[in-house]
DSSP file (Angstrom, degrees, kcal/mol; ACC not computed):
  #  RESIDUE AA STRUCTURE BP1 BP2  ACC     N-H-->O    O-->H-N    N-H-->O    O-->H-N    TCO  KAPPA ALPHA  PHI   PSI    X-CA   Y-CA   Z-CA
    1    1 A M              0   0    0      0, 0.0     2,-0.4     0, 0.0     0, 0.0   0.000 360.0 360.0 360.0 129.0   12.6   16.3    6.4
    2    2 A T        -     0   0    0      1,-0.0     2,-0.6     0, 0.0     0, 0.0  -0.710 360.0-137.1 -89.3 137.5   11.7   19.5    4.6
    3    3 A V        -     0   0    0     -2,-0.4     2,-0.0     4,-0.0    -1,-0.0  -0.852  18.5-142.3 -97.3 121.9    8.0   20.3    4.2
    4    4 A S     >  -     0   0    0     -2,-0.6     4,-2.2     1,-0.1     5,-0.2  -0.289  25.5-105.4 -76.0 167.0    7.1   21.6    0.8
    5    5 A G  H  > S+     0   0    0      1,-0.2     4,-1.9     2,-0.2     5,-0.2   0.910 120.8  46.5 -59.7 -45.4    4.5   24.4    0.3
    6    6 A S  H  > S+     0   0    0      1,-0.2     4,-2.5     2,-0.2    -1,-0.2   0.854 111.1  53.0 -68.6 -33.4    1.8   22.0   -1.1
    7    7 A E  H  4 S+     0   0    0      2,-0.2    -1,-0.2     1,-0.2    -2,-0.2   0.892 109.7  48.4 -66.8 -39.6    2.5   19.5    1.7
    8    8 A A  H  < S+     0   0    0     -4,-2.2    -2,-0.2     1,-0.2    -1,-0.2   0.871 116.8  42.4 -68.7 -36.2    2.0   22.2    4.4
    9    9 A L  H  < S+     0   0    0     -4,-1.9    -2,-0.2     1,-0.2    -1,-0.2   0.845 130.2  23.4 -78.9 -35.1   -1.2   23.4    2.7
   10   10 A C    >X  +     0   0    0     -4,-2.5     3,-1.3    -5,-0.2     4,-0.9  -0.561  64.1 161.4-132.4  67.9   -2.7   20.0    2.0
   11   11 A P  H 3> S+     0   0    0      0, 0.0     4,-1.7     0, 0.0     3,-0.2   0.799  74.5  65.2 -62.0 -26.7   -1.2   17.4    4.4
   12   12 A H  H 3> S+     0   0    0      1,-0.2     4,-2.4     2,-0.2     5,-0.1   0.824  94.6  59.7 -65.7 -28.8   -4.0   15.0    3.7
   13   13 A R  H <> S+     0   0    0     -3,-1.3     4,-2.3     2,-0.2    -1,-0.2   0.900 103.6  50.4 -63.8 -39.9   -2.9   14.7    0.1
   14   14 A L  H  X S+     0   0    0     -4,-0.9     4,-2.1     2,-0.2    -1,-0.2   0.915 111.0  47.7 -65.4 -43.1    0.5   13.4    1.2
   15   15 A V  H  X S+     0   0    0     -4,-1.7     4,-2.7     2,-0.2     5,-0.2   0.907 110.2  53.4 -63.8 -40.8   -1.1   10.8    3.5
   16   16 A L  H  X S+     0   0    0     -4,-2.4     4,-2.4     1,-0.2    -2,-0.2   0.901 107.9  50.9 -60.1 -41.1   -3.4    9.8    0.6
   17   17 A E  H  X S+     0   0    0     -4,-2.3     4,-0.6     2,-0.2    -1,-0.2   0.908 111.4  48.0 -61.8 -42.0   -0.3    9.4   -1.6
   18   18 A H  H >< S+     0   0    0     -4,-2.1     3,-0.6     1,-0.2    -2,-0.2   0.928 114.8  44.4 -64.9 -45.5    1.3    7.1    1.0
   19   19 A V  H 3< S+     0   0    0     -4,-2.7    -2,-0.2     1,-0.2    -1,-0.2   0.865 120.6  39.4 -68.9 -37.0   -1.8    5.0    1.5
   20   20 A T  H 3< S+     0   0    0     -4,-2.4    -1,-0.2    -5,-0.2    -2,-0.2   0.340  86.6 121.4 -99.6   7.5   -2.6    4.6   -2.2
   21   21 A S  S <X S-     0   0    0     -4,-0.6     4,-2.4    -3,-0.6     5,-0.3  -0.254  80.2-101.6 -65.1 161.1    1.0    4.2   -3.4
   22   22 A R  H  > S+     0   0    0      1,-0.2     4,-0.9     2,-0.2    -1,-0.1   0.905 121.7  28.2 -49.9 -50.3    1.8    1.0   -5.3
   23   23 A W  H  > S+     0   0    0      2,-0.2     4,-2.6     1,-0.2    -1,-0.2   0.789 114.1  63.4 -86.9 -28.9    3.5   -0.6   -2.3
   24   24 A G  H  > S+     0   0    0      2,-0.2     4,-2.5     1,-0.2     5,-0.2   0.919 102.6  50.4 -60.5 -44.5    1.5    1.2    0.4
   25   25 A V  H  X S+     0   0    0     -4,-2.4     4,-2.3     1,-0.2    -1,-0.2   0.935 113.1  45.6 -57.4 -48.9   -1.7   -0.4   -0.8
   26   26 A L  H  X S+     0   0    0     -4,-0.9     4,-2.5    -5,-0.3    -2,-0.2   0.875 111.6  51.6 -68.0 -37.9   -0.3   -3.9   -0.8
   27   27 A V  H  X S+     0   0    0     -4,-2.6     4,-2.1     2,-0.2    -1,-0.2   0.956 111.7  47.2 -61.5 -49.9    1.4   -3.5    2.6
   28   28 A L  H  X S+     0   0    0     -4,-2.5     4,-0.6     1,-0.2    -2,-0.2   0.918 113.7  47.1 -59.8 -45.1   -1.8   -2.3    4.2
   29   29 A I  H >X S+     0   0    0     -4,-2.3     3,-0.9     1,-0.2     4,-0.5   0.917 112.4  49.7 -64.2 -43.2   -3.9   -5.1    2.7
   30   30 A E  H >X S+     0   0    0     -4,-2.5     4,-0.7     1,-0.2     3,-0.5   0.842 109.2  51.8 -66.1 -32.8   -1.3   -7.8    3.7
   31   31 A L  H 3< S+     0   0    0     -4,-2.1    56,-0.5     1,-0.2    -1,-0.2   0.566  89.1  81.5 -82.2  -7.0   -1.2   -6.6    7.3
   32   32 A L  H << S+     0   0    0     -3,-0.9    -1,-0.2    -4,-0.6    -2,-0.2   0.890  93.7  46.5 -62.5 -38.4   -5.0   -6.7    7.7
   33   33 A D  H << S-     0   0    0     -3,-0.5     2,-0.3    -4,-0.5    -1,-0.2   0.913 128.7 -39.9 -71.7 -43.7   -4.9  -10.4    8.3
   34   34 A R     <  -     0   0    0     -4,-0.7    -1,-0.2    51,-0.0     2,-0.1  -0.979  69.6 -70.2-171.5 169.9   -2.0  -10.5   10.9
   35   35 A S        -     0   0    0     -2,-0.3     2,-0.3    -3,-0.1    51,-0.2  -0.414  50.7-164.2 -72.1 155.7    1.3   -9.0   11.8
   36   36 A R  E     -A   85   0A   0     49,-2.4    49,-3.0    -2,-0.1     2,-0.1  -0.981  20.1-118.1-142.3 151.9    4.3  -10.1    9.6
   37   37 A R  E  >  -A   84   0A   0     -2,-0.3     4,-2.8    47,-0.2     5,-0.2  -0.466  42.2-102.5 -79.9 162.9    8.0  -10.1    9.6
   38   38 A F  H  > S+     0   0    0     45,-0.7     4,-2.6     1,-0.2     5,-0.2   0.925 120.9  44.6 -54.4 -52.5    9.8   -8.1    6.9
   39   39 A S  H  > S+     0   0    0      1,-0.2     4,-2.2     2,-0.2    -1,-0.2   0.868 113.8  51.1 -65.3 -36.1   10.7  -11.1    4.8
   40   40 A E  H  > S+     0   0    0      2,-0.2     4,-2.5     1,-0.2    -1,-0.2   0.919 111.4  47.7 -63.4 -44.9    7.3  -12.6    5.1
   41   41 A L  H  X S+     0   0    0     -4,-2.8     4,-2.5     2,-0.2    -2,-0.2   0.899 109.9  52.7 -63.6 -42.2    5.7   -9.3    4.1
   42   42 A R  H  X S+     0   0    0     -4,-2.6     4,-2.0    -5,-0.2    11,-0.4   0.918 111.5  45.8 -62.0 -44.3    8.0   -9.0    1.1
   43   43 A R  H  X S+     0   0    0     -4,-2.2     4,-2.0     2,-0.2    -2,-0.2   0.922 112.8  50.1 -64.0 -44.3    7.1  -12.4   -0.1
   44   44 A A  H  X S+     0   0    0     -4,-2.5     4,-1.8     1,-0.2    -2,-0.2   0.890 110.8  49.0 -63.1 -40.4    3.4  -11.9    0.4
   45   45 A I  H  X S+     0   0    0     -4,-2.5     4,-3.5     2,-0.2     6,-0.3   0.897 108.8  53.2 -67.4 -40.0    3.5   -8.5   -1.5
   46   46 A G  H  X S+     0   0    0     -4,-2.0     4,-1.2     1,-0.2    -1,-0.2   0.885 109.8  48.6 -60.5 -38.7    5.4  -10.1   -4.4
   47   47 A A  H  < S+     0   0    0     -4,-2.0    -1,-0.2     2,-0.2    -2,-0.2   0.858 118.5  40.3 -69.2 -35.7    2.7  -12.8   -4.6
   48   48 A Q  H  < S+     0   0    0     -4,-1.8    -2,-0.2    -5,-0.2    -3,-0.2   0.900 119.2  42.5 -77.8 -44.2    0.0  -10.2   -4.6
   49   49 A G  H  < S-     0   0    0     -4,-3.5    -3,-0.2     2,-0.2    -2,-0.2   0.593  96.8-129.3 -86.5 -10.7    1.6   -7.5   -6.8
   50   50 A G  S  < S+     0   0    0     -4,-1.2     2,-0.4    -5,-0.3    -4,-0.1   0.286  87.4  68.5  81.7 -14.0    3.0   -9.8   -9.5
   51   51 A R  S    S-     0   0    0     -6,-0.3    -2,-0.2     0, 0.0     2,-0.1  -1.000  88.5-111.4-140.0 136.7    6.3   -8.1   -9.1
   52   52 A A        -     0   0    0     -2,-0.4     2,-0.4    -3,-0.1    -9,-0.1  -0.379  25.7-132.2 -70.0 143.0    8.7   -8.2   -6.2
   53   53 A V        -     0   0    0    -11,-0.4    -7,-0.1    -2,-0.1    -1,-0.1  -0.761  25.9-116.4 -90.6 139.3    9.3   -5.1   -4.1
   54   54 A S     >  -     0   0    0     -2,-0.4     4,-2.5     1,-0.1     5,-0.2  -0.355  20.3-117.4 -71.1 156.8   12.9   -4.3   -3.4
   55   55 A E  H  > S+     0   0    0      1,-0.2     4,-2.6     2,-0.2     5,-0.2   0.914 116.2  51.7 -59.4 -42.3   14.1   -4.3    0.2
   56   56 A K  H  > S+     0   0    0      1,-0.2     4,-2.5     2,-0.2    -1,-0.2   0.918 111.1  46.2 -61.4 -44.9   14.9   -0.6    0.0
   57   57 A M  H  > S+     0   0    0      2,-0.2     4,-2.5     1,-0.2    -1,-0.2   0.897 113.6  48.3 -68.5 -39.8   11.4    0.3   -1.3
   58   58 A L  H  X S+     0   0    0     -4,-2.5     4,-2.8     2,-0.2     5,-0.2   0.914 111.5  50.8 -66.0 -41.4    9.6   -1.9    1.3
   59   59 A T  H  X S+     0   0    0     -4,-2.6     4,-2.5    -5,-0.2    -2,-0.2   0.937 112.3  46.5 -59.8 -47.4   11.7   -0.3    4.0
   60   60 A Q  H  X S+     0   0    0     -4,-2.5     4,-2.4     2,-0.2    -2,-0.2   0.907 112.9  49.6 -61.9 -42.2   10.9    3.2    2.8
   61   61 A T  H  X S+     0   0    0     -4,-2.5     4,-2.6     1,-0.2     5,-0.2   0.929 112.2  47.2 -63.7 -45.5    7.2    2.3    2.5
   62   62 A L  H  X S+     0   0    0     -4,-2.8     4,-2.3     1,-0.2    -2,-0.2   0.902 112.4  49.7 -63.1 -41.5    7.1    0.8    6.0
   63   63 A Q  H  X S+     0   0    0     -4,-2.5     4,-2.6    -5,-0.2    -1,-0.2   0.909 111.8  48.8 -63.9 -41.4    8.9    3.8    7.5
   64   64 A T  H  X S+     0   0    0     -4,-2.4     4,-1.9     2,-0.2    -2,-0.2   0.932 113.6  45.3 -63.7 -46.6    6.5    6.2    5.8
   65   65 A L  H  <>S+     0   0    0     -4,-2.6     5,-2.9     2,-0.2     6,-1.2   0.841 113.1  51.5 -67.7 -32.7    3.4    4.3    7.0
   66   66 A E  H ><5S+     0   0    0     -4,-2.3     3,-1.5     4,-0.2    -2,-0.2   0.926 108.7  50.6 -67.0 -44.6    4.9    4.1   10.5
   67   67 A R  H 3<5S+     0   0    0     -4,-2.6    -2,-0.2     1,-0.3    -1,-0.2   0.862 107.9  53.6 -60.9 -36.0    5.6    7.8   10.5
   68   68 A D  T 3<5S-     0   0    0     -4,-1.9    -1,-0.3    -5,-0.2    -2,-0.2   0.517 119.3-112.6 -77.2  -4.6    1.9    8.4    9.5
   69   69 A G  T < 5S+     0   0    0     -3,-1.5    22,-0.5    -4,-0.2    21,-0.3   0.680  90.3 108.1  84.3  17.6    0.8    6.3   12.4
   70   70 A L  S   <S+     0   0    0     -5,-2.9    18,-2.1    20,-0.2     2,-0.4   0.747  72.8  44.6 -98.2 -28.2   -0.6    3.5   10.2
   71   71 A V  E     -B   87   0A   0     -6,-1.2     2,-0.5    16,-0.2    16,-0.2  -0.939  67.4-148.5-122.2 140.7    2.0    0.8   10.9
   72   72 A H  E     -B   86   0A   0     14,-3.5    14,-2.0    -2,-0.4     2,-0.6  -0.923   8.7-153.9-107.5 131.5    3.5   -0.4   14.2
   73   73 A R  E     -B   85   0A   0     -2,-0.5     2,-0.7    12,-0.2    12,-0.2  -0.926   8.2-169.1-106.8 120.6    7.1   -1.7   14.2
   74   74 A D  E     -B   84   0A   0     10,-3.1    10,-2.4    -2,-0.6     2,-0.6  -0.889   1.0-169.6-115.6 101.3    7.9   -4.1   17.0
   75   75 A A  E     -B   83   0A   0     -2,-0.7     8,-0.2     8,-0.2    -2,-0.0  -0.813  10.3-153.7 -92.8 118.3   11.6   -4.8   17.3
   76   76 A K  E     -B   82   0A   0      6,-3.5     2,-2.3    -2,-0.6     6,-1.2  -0.779  17.5-127.2 -94.6 133.3   12.3   -7.7   19.7
   77   77 A P        +     0   0    0      0, 0.0     2,-0.3     0, 0.0    -1,-0.1  -0.420  67.5 117.9 -80.4  69.0   15.7   -7.8   21.5
   78   78 A V        -     0   0    0     -2,-2.3     4,-0.1     4,-0.1    -2,-0.0  -0.812  68.4 -84.0-125.8 168.1   16.5  -11.4   20.5
   79   79 A I  S    S+     0   0    0     -2,-0.3     3,-0.0     2,-0.1     0, 0.0  -0.983 119.7  31.7-119.4 123.8   19.3  -12.9   18.5
   80   80 A P  S    S-     0   0    0      0, 0.0    -2,-0.1     0, 0.0    -1,-0.1   0.626 114.8-109.2 -68.3 158.4   18.9  -13.0   15.6
   81   81 A P        -     0   0    0      0, 0.0     2,-0.4     0, 0.0    -2,-0.1  -0.223  32.5-156.8 -57.4 143.3   16.9   -9.7   15.7
   82   82 A R  E     - B   0  76A   0     -6,-1.2    -6,-3.5    -4,-0.1     2,-0.5  -0.991  11.1-177.2-127.0 127.3   13.1  -10.1   15.0
   83   83 A V  E     - B   0  75A   0     -2,-0.4   -45,-0.7    -8,-0.2     2,-0.4  -0.989   4.6-168.6-125.3 125.7   11.0   -7.2   13.8
   84   84 A D  E     -AB  37  74A   0    -10,-2.4   -10,-3.1    -2,-0.5     2,-0.4  -0.894   6.6-153.5-112.8 144.1    7.3   -7.6   13.3
   85   85 A Y  E     +AB  36  73A   0    -49,-3.0   -49,-2.4    -2,-0.4     2,-0.3  -0.944  21.5 161.7-116.5 138.2    5.0   -5.1   11.5
   86   86 A S  E     - B   0  72A   0    -14,-2.0   -14,-3.5    -2,-0.4     2,-0.3  -0.928  38.4 -95.2-145.6 168.7    1.3   -4.7   12.3
   87   87 A L  E     - B   0  71A   0    -56,-0.5   -16,-0.2    -2,-0.3     2,-0.1  -0.645  28.5-139.9 -87.5 144.4   -1.4   -2.2   11.7
   88   88 A T     >  -     0   0    0    -18,-2.1     4,-2.7    -2,-0.3     5,-0.2  -0.355  40.0 -93.9 -82.6 176.8   -2.4    0.4   14.3
   89   89 A G  H  > S+     0   0    0      2,-0.2     4,-2.0     1,-0.2     5,-0.1   0.921 131.5  47.7 -58.8 -43.3   -6.1    1.2   14.7
   90   90 A L  H  > S+     0   0    0    -21,-0.3     4,-2.2     1,-0.2    -1,-0.2   0.898 111.7  50.5 -63.8 -41.4   -5.7    4.1   12.3
   91   91 A G  H  > S+     0   0    0    -22,-0.5     4,-3.0     2,-0.2    -2,-0.2   0.883 107.6  52.9 -64.8 -39.3   -3.9    1.8    9.8
   92   92 A R  H  X S+     0   0    0     -4,-2.7     4,-2.3     2,-0.2    -1,-0.2   0.911 108.8  50.6 -62.0 -42.5   -6.6   -0.9   10.1
   93   93 A E  H  X S+     0   0    0     -4,-2.0     4,-1.5     2,-0.2    -2,-0.2   0.933 113.9  43.9 -61.0 -46.4   -9.2    1.7    9.2
   94   94 A A  H  X S+     0   0    0     -4,-2.2     4,-2.5     1,-0.2    -2,-0.2   0.914 112.1  53.5 -64.6 -42.8   -7.2    2.9    6.2
   95   95 A A  H  X S+     0   0    0     -4,-3.0     4,-2.8     1,-0.2    -1,-0.2   0.869 105.6  53.1 -63.0 -37.8   -6.5   -0.7    5.1
   96   96 A E  H  X S+     0   0    0     -4,-2.3     4,-1.9     2,-0.2    -1,-0.2   0.889 110.6  47.7 -65.0 -37.6  -10.1   -1.7    5.2
   97   97 A Q  H  X S+     0   0    0     -4,-1.5     4,-1.8     2,-0.2    -2,-0.2   0.922 113.4  47.2 -66.9 -43.9  -10.9    1.3    2.9
   98   98 A V  H  X S+     0   0    0     -4,-2.5     4,-2.5     1,-0.2    -2,-0.2   0.902 111.1  51.5 -64.8 -41.7   -8.1    0.4    0.5
   99   99 A R  H  X S+     0   0    0     -4,-2.8     4,-2.8     1,-0.2     5,-0.2   0.901 106.4  54.6 -63.8 -39.3   -9.1   -3.3    0.5
  100  100 A A  H  X S+     0   0    0     -4,-1.9     4,-2.1     1,-0.2    -1,-0.2   0.909 110.2  46.7 -59.7 -41.6  -12.7   -2.3   -0.4
  101  101 A L  H  X S+     0   0    0     -4,-1.8     4,-2.3     2,-0.2    -2,-0.2   0.904 111.6  51.0 -66.4 -41.2  -11.4   -0.3   -3.4
  102  102 A A  H  X S+     0   0    0     -4,-2.5     4,-1.8     1,-0.2    -2,-0.2   0.906 111.3  48.0 -62.8 -41.9   -9.1   -3.2   -4.4
  103  103 A L  H  X S+     0   0    0     -4,-2.8     4,-2.5     1,-0.2    -1,-0.2   0.886 109.2  54.0 -66.3 -38.4  -12.1   -5.6   -4.3
  104  104 A W  H  X S+     0   0    0     -4,-2.1     4,-2.4    -5,-0.2    -2,-0.2   0.919 107.0  50.9 -60.5 -43.7  -14.2   -3.2   -6.3
  105  105 A T  H  < S+     0   0    0     -4,-2.3     4,-0.5     1,-0.2    -1,-0.2   0.885 110.3  50.0 -64.1 -36.6  -11.6   -3.1   -9.0
  106  106 A Q  H >< S+     0   0    0     -4,-1.8     3,-0.8     1,-0.2     4,-0.3   0.936 113.2  45.7 -64.5 -45.4  -11.5   -6.9   -9.1
  107  107 A R  H 3< S+     0   0    0     -4,-2.5     3,-0.3     1,-0.2    -2,-0.2   0.851 119.9  39.7 -65.3 -35.0  -15.3   -7.1   -9.4
  108  108 A R  T 3X S+     0   0    0     -4,-2.4     4,-2.0    -5,-0.2     3,-0.3   0.288  80.7 106.7-101.7  10.1  -15.6   -4.3  -12.0
  109  109 A M  H <> S+     0   0    0     -3,-0.8     4,-2.9    -4,-0.5     5,-0.2   0.858  76.7  56.6 -61.2 -37.5  -12.6   -5.2  -14.2
  110  110 A D  H  > S+     0   0    0     -3,-0.3     4,-2.2    -4,-0.3    -1,-0.2   0.914 108.8  47.7 -59.4 -41.6  -14.7   -6.6  -17.0
  111  111 A D  H  > S+     0   0    0     -3,-0.3     4,-2.3     2,-0.2    -2,-0.2   0.891 111.6  50.3 -66.0 -39.4  -16.5   -3.3  -17.2
  112  112 A V  H  X S+     0   0    0     -4,-2.0     4,-2.4     2,-0.2    -2,-0.2   0.931 111.1  48.3 -64.5 -45.1  -13.2   -1.4  -17.2
  113  113 A E  H  X S+     0   0    0     -4,-2.9     4,-2.4     1,-0.2    -2,-0.2   0.898 111.0  50.9 -63.3 -39.5  -11.8   -3.5  -20.0
  114  114 A R  H  X S+     0   0    0     -4,-2.2     4,-2.3    -5,-0.2    -1,-0.2   0.917 110.7  48.9 -62.2 -43.5  -15.0   -3.0  -22.0
  115  115 A A  H  X S+     0   0    0     -4,-2.3     4,-2.5     1,-0.2    -2,-0.2   0.886 110.1  51.8 -63.9 -39.3  -14.7    0.7  -21.5
  116  116 A R  H  X S+     0   0    0     -4,-2.4     4,-3.1     2,-0.2     5,-0.2   0.923 109.6  48.7 -63.3 -44.7  -11.1    0.7  -22.6
  117  117 A R  H  X S+     0   0    0     -4,-2.4     4,-2.8     2,-0.2     5,-0.2   0.934 112.0  49.1 -61.2 -45.3  -11.9   -1.3  -25.8
  118  118 A T  H  X S+     0   0    0     -4,-2.3     4,-2.1     2,-0.2    -2,-0.2   0.926 113.7  46.7 -59.6 -45.6  -14.7    1.2  -26.6
  119  119 A Y  H  X S+     0   0    0     -4,-2.5     4,-2.4     2,-0.2    -2,-0.2   0.945 113.6  47.4 -60.8 -50.5  -12.4    4.1  -26.0
  120  120 A D  H  X S+     0   0    0     -4,-3.1     4,-2.4     1,-0.2    -2,-0.2   0.884 112.1  50.0 -62.1 -40.1   -9.5    2.6  -28.0
  121  121 A E  H  X S+     0   0    0     -4,-2.8     4,-1.7    -5,-0.2    -1,-0.2   0.899 111.0  49.3 -65.4 -40.0  -11.8    1.7  -30.9
  122  122 A A  H  X S+     0   0    0     -4,-2.1     4,-0.9    -5,-0.2    -2,-0.2   0.891 112.8  47.6 -65.4 -40.2  -13.2    5.3  -31.0
  123  123 A R  H  < S+     0   0    0     -4,-2.4     3,-0.4     1,-0.2    -2,-0.2   0.887 111.4  50.3 -67.1 -39.8   -9.7    6.8  -31.0
  124  124 A A  H  < S+     0   0    0     -4,-2.4    -1,-0.2     1,-0.2    -2,-0.2   0.831 108.3  53.6 -68.1 -31.6   -8.6    4.5  -33.7
  125  125 A A  H  <        0   0    0     -4,-1.7    -1,-0.2     1,-0.2    -2,-0.2   0.716 360.0 360.0 -76.6 -21.5  -11.6    5.3  -35.9
  126  126 A S     <        0   0    0     -4,-0.9    -1,-0.2    -3,-0.4    -2,-0.2   0.467 360.0 360.0 -91.4 360.0  -11.0    9.1  -35.7
């Protein structure tokens, strides 16, 4: 993996992107309750996000979060193979922050919609 100039100067920005990405947020929130298998996680995220995540995108998201030390991948040597994903301590901390933001958006959505209408009406009038 090549490190870009901005990534080298501001590594925290890259982690912030991973944690707050569309699928990263949902993975972290879903893993707060308990560990999950890949297919379980994929179904749960589809139910939360309103749109299913592709296997490729979920795999990439999990690998990225694992590399950042937020997700633990536990591959059990059984047949058929079983892989469980869970949060690390660092991941739990990040997930709690992300969930707080998600809950805030749910609580304040009426205010956001009101602000959007006001903005749109003002733009339409000018």
